[in-house]
C-alpha positions in Angstrom: 2.3 -40.1 15.7 5.8 -38.7 15.4 7.0 -36.7 18.4 7.6 -32.9 17.8 10.9 -32.9 19.7 13.7 -35.3 19.5 15.0 -36.4 22.9 17.9 -38.6 21.7 21.0 -37.7 19.8 20.6 -36.3 16.3 22.4 -37.7 13.3 23.2 -34.0 12.3 25.8 -32.0 14.2 24.2 -29.2 16.3 25.7 -26.5 14.1 23.8 -27.7 11.1 20.3 -27.7 12.6 18.1 -24.9 11.3 17.5 -22.7 14.3 14.5 -20.9 12.9 12.7 -24.1 12.0 13.2 -25.6 15.5 12.1 -22.4 17.2 9.0 -22.2 14.9 8.1 -25.9 15.6 8.6 -25.3 19.4 6.3 -22.2 19.4 3.7 -24.0 17.3 3.7 -27.0 19.7 3.2 -24.7 22.7 0.3 -23.0 21.0 -1.4 -26.3 20.0 -0.9 -27.8 23.4 -1.8 -24.7 25.4 -4.9 -23.5 23.4 -7.4 -25.8 25.2 -6.2 -24.8 28.7 -6.3 -21.1 27.8 -9.8 -21.4 26.4 -11.1 -23.3 29.5 -9.3 -20.8 31.8 -11.2 -18.0 30.2 -14.5 -19.8 30.4 -14.8 -20.5 26.7 -15.7 -23.6 24.8 -13.3 -25.2 22.3 -15.8 -26.8 20.1 -16.3 -25.0 16.8 -20.1 -25.2 16.9 -20.2 -23.1 20.1 -17.7 -20.4 18.9 -19.3 -17.0 18.8 -18.7 -14.8 15.7 -16.6 -11.7 16.1 -18.6 -8.5 16.4 -19.0 -6.4 13.2 -16.6 -3.4 13.1 -18.3 -0.2 14.0 -18.8 2.3 11.1 -19.0 5.2 13.6 -15.3 5.0 14.4 -13.2 8.1 13.8 -10.5 7.9 11.1 -7.0 7.0 12.3 -5.1 10.0 13.8 -2.4 9.7 11.1 -5.0 10.1 8.2 -3.9 13.2 6.3 -5.3 15.0 3.4 -3.2 13.1 0.8 -3.7 9.8 -0.9 -0.7 8.2 -2.7 -0.6 5.8 -5.6 1.6 4.5 -8.4 0.9 3.5 -12.0 1.0 -0.2 -12.9 3.9 0.2 -15.3 7.0 -1.7 -14.2 9.0 0.9 -16.0 7.4 3.9 -14.3 9.5 5.1 -11.3 6.9 7.5 -10.2 4.5 8.1 -7.3 1.4 10.3 -7.5 -0.4 12.1 -4.7 -3.8 13.7 -4.7 -5.1 16.1 -2.0 -8.2 14.2 -0.9 -10.1 17.5 -0.2 -9.2 19.6 -3.2 -8.2 17.1 -5.9 -4.8 18.7 -6.6 -2.4 16.1 -8.1 1.4 15.9 -7.7 3.9 13.5 -9.1 7.5 12.7 -8.1 10.1 10.1 -9.1 13.5 8.9 -8.1 16.5 9.9 -10.2 20.2 9.3 -9.9 22.3 11.7 -11.9 25.2 10.2 -13.8 28.3 10.0 -11.6 26.4 10.6 -8.4 26.4 8.0 -5.6 23.2 9.4 -4.1 19.9 9.9 -5.9 17.3 12.6 -5.6 13.6 13.0 -5.6 12.4 14.9 -8.6 8.9 16.4 -8.4 7.2 17.8 -11.5 5.5 21.2 -11.7 1.7 21.1 -12.1 -0.2 22.3 -15.1 -3.4 24.2 -14.1 -5.4 21.1 -15.1 -3.7 19.2 -12.2 -4.6 21.9 -9.7 -7.6 22.0 -7.4 -10.6 20.4 -9.0 -13.4 21.7 -6.7 -15.0 20.4 -3.5 -15.2 16.7 -3.0 -13.5 13.6 -1.7 -10.7 12.5 -4.0 -8.8 9.3 -4.4 -6.3 7.7 -6.8 -7.1 4.6 -8.8 -4.6 2.7 -10.9 -5.6 0.6 -13.9 -4.3 -2.9 -14.6 -2.9 -1.9 -18.0 0.8 -2.7 -17.6 2.0 0.1 -20.0 0.1 2.9 -18.2 2.2 5.5 -16.5 -0.7 7.7 -15.2 -3.4 7.4 -12.6 -7.1 8.2 -12.4 -8.1 11.1 -10.1 -11.6 10.2 -8.9 -14.1 12.2 -6.9 -15.8 9.5 -4.8 -18.8 11.8 -4.1 -19.7 12.6 -7.7 -18.1 9.7 -9.6 -16.2 12.2 -11.8 -12.9 10.9 -13.1 -9.9 12.4 -14.9 -6.6 10.8 -16.0 -3.5 12.4 -14.7 0.0 11.8 -16.1 3.4 13.5 -16.7 3.8 15.0 -20.1 6.5 17.1 -21.9 4.8 20.4 -22.6 6.3 23.1 -24.8 7.8 26.1 -23.0 6.8 29.6 -24.2 10.5 30.5 -24.9 11.3 27.1 -26.6 12.1 23.7 -25.4 9.9 21.4 -23.3 9.2 20.8 -19.6 7.8 17.7 -18.0 4.7 18.7 -16.0 1.7 16.9 -14.4 -1.4 17.3 -16.5 -5.0 15.9 -16.1 -7.8 15.5 -18.6 -11.1 17.3 -18.0 -13.3 15.5 -15.5 -16.0 13.2 -16.9 -18.5 10.5 -15.8 
């Protein structure tokens, strides 16, 4: 077996030795050599047959304290520079993207207005699901309690006084 550490002179100058590799090898050696002693010190066996399985996670645990009412997701398209959010309680969908105006050194976040179809969708628990279709620029808004789904995306909609405006729209819910 080859020793983990060289005790004699190296054929490479010290400045060429990869520091990270030697630190990683040293840490691994300490773990491998110290693991049996740590296990015996804690009264545990080191044989795989006697290892106890980890307890199953409790399903009664409270959600993390940072869990908010919004879920975020992006479409699978590599060309879509967009992030969607859905209010997990109401189903309201929003979409924003990064833009950098010509001649500007700093970009900005552009959020699109909502069409009424992307507004609150009724009581439920909502989530965002993305397809695997690489050309897709929208997401699915799903009600995980009822199974109802709708597709939400950004679309240029005609303005009443002419022109068009990009807004978030959603198809009617269906199952």
